[in-house]
C-alpha positions in Angstrom: -23.6 7.4 2.8 -22.4 5.3 -0.7 -22.6 1.5 -0.2 -20.0 0.6 -1.8 -17.5 -0.3 0.9 -13.5 0.6 0.8 -11.4 -0.9 3.2 -7.6 0.9 3.5 -4.9 -1.2 4.7 -1.6 0.5 5.9 1.4 -0.8 7.2 2.8 0.8 10.4 6.2 0.9 11.4 8.0 3.9 13.3 5.0 5.7 12.7 4.1 7.1 15.5 4.1 11.1 14.7 2.2 10.0 11.2 -1.2 8.0 12.3 -3.6 10.7 14.5 -3.3 12.5 10.7 -3.5 10.1 8.5 -6.9 9.2 10.1 -8.1 12.5 10.2 -7.1 13.5 7.1 -8.3 9.8 5.6 -11.9 10.3 7.8 -11.8 14.1 5.6 -11.2 12.5 2.2 -13.9 9.9 2.3 -16.6 11.5 4.4 -19.4 9.6 2.6 -18.7 6.4 2.2 -18.3 3.6 3.9 -14.9 2.9 5.4 -12.7 1.1 7.5 -9.2 1.9 8.1 -6.5 -1.4 9.1 -3.8 -0.9 10.8 -1.6 -3.0 10.4 1.4 -2.3 13.6 4.9 -4.2 12.1 6.4 -5.4 15.6 7.3 -1.6 15.0 9.7 -0.5 18.1 8.1 3.4 18.7 5.2 4.5 20.9 3.4 3.3 17.1 0.5 0.6 18.4 -0.7 2.6 21.3 -0.9 5.4 19.1 -2.9 3.2 16.6 -5.2 1.6 19.7 -5.9 5.2 20.9 -6.9 6.4 17.1 -8.7 2.6 17.2 -10.4 3.9 20.7 -11.6 7.2 19.1 -13.2 6.2 15.5 -15.4 2.9 15.8 -14.5 2.5 12.1 -10.5 1.8 12.5 -9.5 -1.1 13.7 -5.9 -2.0 14.2 -4.5 -5.9 14.0 -0.2 -6.0 16.0 1.7 -8.8 14.4 4.4 -9.6 17.3 7.1 -10.2 14.8 8.5 -7.9 12.1 7.1 -9.3 8.3 7.9 -6.6 6.3 5.6 -3.2 4.4 4.2 -6.4 1.5 3.7 -9.1 3.9 1.8 -6.6 7.1 0.3 -5.9 3.5 -0.9 -8.0 2.8 -2.1 -9.8 6.5 -4.3 -6.4 6.3 -6.3 -7.8 3.0 -6.6 -10.9 4.4 -8.5 -9.3 7.4 -11.1 -7.1 6.3 -14.1 -8.3 4.5 -15.3 -5.3 1.9 -15.9 -4.7 -2.6 -12.5 -2.4 -2.8 -9.2 -2.4 -1.3 -6.5 0.2 -1.0 -2.9 -0.1 -0.2 -1.6 3.1 1.4 1.4 4.1 3.4 1.6 5.4 7.0 4.5 7.9 6.7 2.2 10.5 4.6 4.1 10.6 1.5 0.9 8.7 0.0 -2.2 11.7 0.1 -4.9 10.4 1.6 -6.8 12.7 -0.8 -6.2 10.9 -3.4 -7.5 7.6 -2.6 -10.8 8.7 -3.8 -9.0 9.4 -7.3 -7.8 5.7 -6.9 -11.7 4.6 -6.2 -13.1 6.1 -8.5 -11.0 4.5 -11.3 -11.5 1.6 -10.5 -15.4 1.6 -10.3 -15.6 2.1 -13.3 -14.7 -1.7 -13.6 -12.4 -2.0 -16.8 -9.1 -2.5 -14.4 -9.1 -5.1 -11.3 -6.5 -2.7 -9.4 -5.8 0.8 -10.1 -1.9 2.3 -9.7 -1.3 5.4 -8.1 1.6 6.8 -9.9 4.2 8.4 -8.9 5.6 11.9 -9.7 7.4 14.5 -7.6 10.6 14.8 -6.1 10.1 13.7 -3.2 12.8 10.8 -2.9 16.9 11.4 -2.7 18.0 11.5 -6.6 20.5 8.4 -5.9 16.8 6.6 -4.5 15.1 7.9 -7.7 17.3 6.3 -9.7 17.1 3.2 -8.5 13.7 3.1 -7.2 12.9 3.9 -11.3 15.0 1.7 -12.5 13.6 -1.0 -10.9 10.3 -0.6 -11.4 11.1 0.0 -15.2 11.9 -3.5 -15.3 9.7 -5.1 -13.1 7.6 -3.4 -15.6 8.7 -5.4 -18.6 8.6 -8.5 -16.7 5.0 -8.0 -15.7 3.2 -5.8 -17.8 2.0 -3.4 -14.6 2.1 0.3 -15.1 5.9 2.2 -15.3 5.2 4.2 -12.3 3.6 1.6 -9.7 3.5 1.3 -6.1 2.5 0.2 -3.5 -0.4 2.9 -3.5 -2.8 1.3 -5.6 -7.0 0.2 -5.1 -8.0 -3.3 -6.3 -11.3 -5.4 -6.7 -12.2 -8.9 -5.2 -10.7 -10.8 -7.4 -7.2 -9.3 -7.6 -7.7 -9.2 -3.8 -7.5 -12.6 -3.2 -4.9 -13.5 -5.2 -2.2 -11.0 -3.4 -3.3 -12.0 -0.3 -2.5 -15.7 -1.3 0.4 -15.0 -3.6 1.8 -13.1 -0.7 1.6 -15.3 2.0 1.7 -18.9 0.1 3.3 -18.4 -3.3 6.6 -16.5 -2.1 5.4 -13.8 -3.9 7.6 -10.9 -2.5 5.7 -7.6 -2.9 2.1 -7.1 -3.5 2.8 -5.0 -6.8 4.7 -7.2 -8.6 1.6 -10.1 -6.8 -0.8 -7.8 -8.7 1.3 -8.1 -11.8 1.5 -12.2 -11.4 -2.6 -12.1 -11.2 -2.9 -11.4 -15.0 -5.7 -8.6 -15.1 -5.5 -5.1 -16.6 -4.9 -3.0 -14.0 -4.6 1.5 -14.7 -2.8 3.9 -13.0 -3.3 7.3 -12.8 -1.0 9.9 -11.8 -0.1 11.1 -7.6 2.1 13.7 -6.9 4.1 12.5 -3.5 4.6 14.1 -0.3 7.4 14.5 1.5 7.7 13.0 4.4 7.0 15.6 7.6 8.6 13.2 10.3 10.6 10.1 10.7 12.9 8.7 8.2 12.5 5.6 5.8 12.9 2.4 7.6 15.1 0.6 5.0 18.8 1.5 4.4 19.3 1.4 0.8 21.4 -1.9 1.1 18.2 -3.3 2.3 16.2 -1.6 -0.5 18.8 -3.1 -2.8 17.8 -6.8 -1.5 14.4 -6.2 -1.5 14.4 -5.0 -5.4 17.2 -8.2 -6.5 14.4 -10.7 -4.4 11.5 -9.1 -6.3 12.7 -8.7 -10.1 14.8 -12.5 -9.5 10.7 -13.8 -8.3 9.6 -12.0 -11.0 12.0 -13.6 -14.0 10.9 -17.1 -12.9 7.1 -17.1 -13.0 7.3 -14.4 -16.0 
């Protein structure tokens, strides 16, 4: 087994149908590595917490953080990042649009040592045309403001320096997203192409209006701290 410790942090909201296959696919993808999975259940109104605890009861490598108040995807991620001691950390969505099989690609690229964070570059038609348009515009503007790869998203791997800075920036420094916090750290980043999958069950917890508000807050923050 590899001596490099890996912590995978997954924010959970409305994902009761995907947590079991997520854990199983991640275990298969990381076979031979020393890994832990932290499921951060963000006051989810469905049975996600019960399912997460069942998964953890069957595998000691899986741990659960239950948040009593909904804090949103990125604060949930930062909370999980701060709770796990490791050599490398991976942020991964729970809805299986981010394929767990791609996690080793990010870790192997991070292990080269020339980048403090490695993003899974978004590929594939996994979103509606309207969401691809607004999301693509947001990412291009954010890339120009931060120097991040234009296809960067919240599926990424990071090393200790970036992880420590991101936790502080999101939980205490007002950063609206883990992604923009990485851009603020000022380290070199990299991107590897990863094809996203369509969500097998459920739907996004965010409405179009909520996504637009989040994008506006994120870009305003990036402008202020530039």
